[in-house]
N, C-alpha and C positions, 0 to 999 in steps of 0.2 A: 215377788217370789213366783216363779214359775212351777207350776205343779206337773208331776208325771206319775203314771200309773200303767201298770201291766194289762193287757187285754186277758179276758178270759182264756184259759188253757186251751178249751176246745177251738178258739178262733186262731190259734198259732202263737208264737212267740214274738209278740209285737210290743212296743212301748209308746204310748201316748203322752204328748206334752201338751200343757195348756196355758196359754197367756189369758189374763183377764182384762188388759189394759194395753194401750198402744206401747207403753214401755216394755212391758212383758213380751208382747209380739214381736218388737223391734229386736230383742235378745234371742227369740225363737229364730227369726230370719237370718240373725247374724251368725250362728252357730248350728243352723239347719244343714242338712245334706240334699244333694239333688234327687236322692231317692225318696225324700220325705213327702208326703201328700197332707195338705192342709185344706181345713175346712173351716168356714165361719159358721158359728152356732146361731140359728134363728132366733130372733126375739131376744137377744142379749147383747148389748153394745160392746163392741170391740174384743169379743171373746173368739178365740181362734183355737183350734185343736190341730197339732201336727202329727200324723201318723208316722211313725219312724220304719220304714221297711229295711228288710235286710239289703247289703249291698250287693249289687247285680241283679 
C-alpha cells in the first residue's frame, strides 16, 4: 500500500507519496508525473518519497 499525505498548509498545496519497498516504489514510478521530485530516505531500506508538484 502506497501512503500519501498533504504537506503543511504554509508550505503550499502539495501531496507527498511514499513507498516502503521496491514493489510500492515501482507503482509510484509507473503512475508518476514528469513534475514529481523523488527523494530516498536515508537509513531506511528502499523508502522513497515523491513530491507531487503542480503541472507547469
